[in-house]
N, C-alpha and C positions, 0 to 999 in steps of 0.2 A: 504494499498499500504506501503509495504517495502522496506527503501533503504537502500545499502548496500554502504560504503565509507573507503575506505581504502588511506590511505596516508602516504609516504614514509618518516624515516628520513632526514636529511640534512646536510653537512656539509659546512659552508661558509668562508669570509674572506680569500679565497685561495691564498697564495702566494701575488702578486700584487693588487687583486681585494678586496680590503676590501670594505664591502658592495656590491660588483659588484659580485662576482666569488662564485658559490655555486654547490654542487656535492648529487643529489640525491643518497642515500643509501639504502640496500635490507634489512629493519626495519622499521615496519612499525604498526602506531593506524589503529585500524581495529573497525568503527563505526557502528552499525544495529540503523537506522533510522525509527521508528514506530510511528504509530497516536497517541495521548494520550487525557486525559481531560484536563493535564496541563502540563509545561514543566519541563524536567526531565533530570537529566544525572545519570548514573549506570556505574561509574567505574571500572574494573579487571585492574591487572596489575602495572605499573608505575603511582605514582599519587595518588592511590585509598585512603592513606590516608592524601591526602594535597585538590585535588580537589574538588569544589563547585559542590552541587550535583541539585542546579537549577539556577534561571536567571541570580545570577553571575557566572555560568559558561563562559567561553571564549566562547567555539563553542555554546551557546544560545547568547552569547552578536553580536557576527560574523552572527549570522541569522535572527537576529534581525534587524542588521546593513544593509545587504542587500535586508531587504522587506520594510524598511525608506526609501531606496534608488529607490524601485519600488514603493516605496505609495503606497501597497496593504500588507491588515491583512494577518499575516501568524501563517497558523493554528499550535495548540499545537502538540509538538510531544516529544517523548523519545528517548533519548539518548544511548543505551548499548556501550560503549567502551570499547575496551581491546585493552590496551597502552601498548606498545616496547618501545617506548622513551623515554628515563629519562628525568625530569623537570630538566630546569635549568644545563645542561649540555654542551650548544651549538650543540646541534644536532638538532634545530629547533623544541622541543616540541610546543611552541606558532603558531608557521605557522600549523605546523600540526592541531590544535586546531580553527583554524581561518579559514582554507581552508576548514574544514569538516562542518561547520558552515552555512558558504559561499554555499558550494557544497548542502546542504541539503535544507536550503532556498530555493537557483534555484531552485532544485525539485520540489520541494513542489508547488514552485509558477510558473511553468510548460516553466523553464528554458528562464526566461526572458533576461537572460544576457550570454553573450560569455564568451570564455575562457579567450579574452585580458582583457572584463569586471570584471573579478572576479580577477585575477592578478593585476589589478590597485588595486580595494578596499580589497584584500589582506595584498598588498604592502604599503596602505594607513593605515591601521591597524599596521601591524608593524612596520611601522616606516622605511622601506626599502629592499629591493626585493632579497635581496641576497637569503635567505631561502624559501619565497614560490615559487619564481620561479622554481626552478629545484624540489620543492616537488609537483608542478601543473605540469612541462613541462616531470619533466626527466630526467637523465642524468646531463651532468655537460651541466651548464646554466652560461653567462655571462651576468648583467642586469645592468642597470640604467633607474635613474628617469630624463624625461624631460617635461617641462609644463604639471606636476601631470599626466602623462603615463608613462608604463614603457615598457621601449624596451629593449626585451631580444631573444640573439642569442644561440642556440646549440653549442657544440664544440664537433666533436666528439671524442671519445676516441679511438676508436680502440684497445683495449685492455680488458680483463677481471682482473679488477684489487680486490686485496684484503686488505682490510683497519683493523687495529686495531687502537680502542680505547680506552682509560685509562680514567675511571672517579673518580676525587677523592669523599670522603667520606663524602661530604659537601657541601649545595646547593647554586650556588651564580648566583644571579639572572641577563640578561643581564644589566640591567639598572646599578647595581651596579658596573659590570665589566669595562664596557664604561666610570662609573663615573671615574674609576682609572686612565683610559688612560689620558696623559697630554695633553695640550691645542695644543703644538703643533704636536701630532700624525697624524692630517689630512693634516698635508706638509711632513709626512714623507711616509703616507700611499699611497701617489701619485706616491713615485719612479721620483721624478722629472718633472712628468705633469703638467700641469698648469691649468687644467682641468678638470669634470669630463669626458669629450666627450674624453681626452688622457687617462683619467686610463682605461677607456673602451677600447680603441685602445690595451693599454698597454697588459691587461688583457687577450685581444683574442689573442693577438700575443704569451706572454709567457706562457699560458696554452697549445697552439699547441704545443710551440718548445718542452715544459718537458715532453710532450708523450714519445718519443723514450729512455731518459734517464732512466723512470718510469718504460720501460720495463725490460733495462736492470738490476734492481737492484733486490735483493733477497725476499722473501713473507714477506710480513709484519706482521708475526703472532711470529719471534722471540724475546726473551727478554722480555716479558713483565713485569710488577711492580705486583710484591707479594702488595703492600698498596692501590693498587688502583682498580678498577671494572673493570673489560676488555670487553670488547663487541668489536666481529668481523664482518663484513658487505661485501657483496661483493656491487658494484656500483648498481643501478636501471640502465635500460638500457634507451635510450631516445625512 
C-alpha cells in the first residue's frame, strides 16, 4: 500500500494572533509512504543536506508518537519526501513534518484518530497550534489551547491573496528566535487582552476587519530584496 501525503507551508503569528493566527500557503512538502523492512527517510529539495534519514527524523518520531498513543505497533515504512518548505524559516517546516508523520501512522493504523485528535497531538508536539492548525485545516485559522485541546476556527478570506516571503541566507531555529524575545513579550502580544480567550477573540475580529484593506492594496510582488531568497505563494483555500 502506498500513501501520498501533501502538507502546505504556513505563515503564523499574524497581527495580534501570536501563537494563535496562521495561514496556509500554496507551497508544499509532498511525501510518498511505502512499506519497508525498516524505517527510513529520503529527502529531495529543502533540507536534503540537513535532515536525518532514519528514526531521528521528526516525521518518523511523530509517527511513533501516534502509534504509542494508539498502543499499537507501527509497521515500518519508507518516506520519500520532496520538500519545498525551507527549514527554520517561519514557514512551518516542523509542523509539516509532524503532520506528515501523524497522518502516515494514522493511515497505517486504519485511521483510528479523528482530525481533531491529530490536531491535538500535532499541537502537543509542536508546542502551539498556530502552524499545525492551518496546515491541517487549510486557509486562515485562529486557534488556541484549552484543557490540552485545540480550539480552531476558520476565518473566511474571500480574496485571492498573493504573498511574497523574503528569507535570509542563514538558519534560525524557532527555539532560538523565541528565546530572543523579552520576557514582557507575552503581555505585548495580547494587545490589551487579559487572557488567551480575549486574545483569541481579538485575532478573530482583527483578521476579519483587515480583509477589505488587504484587497485594496497593490500586489505583494513589488520591491523584493536582492539579498534575500524570495518565495511567492498563493494562500491555500480552506
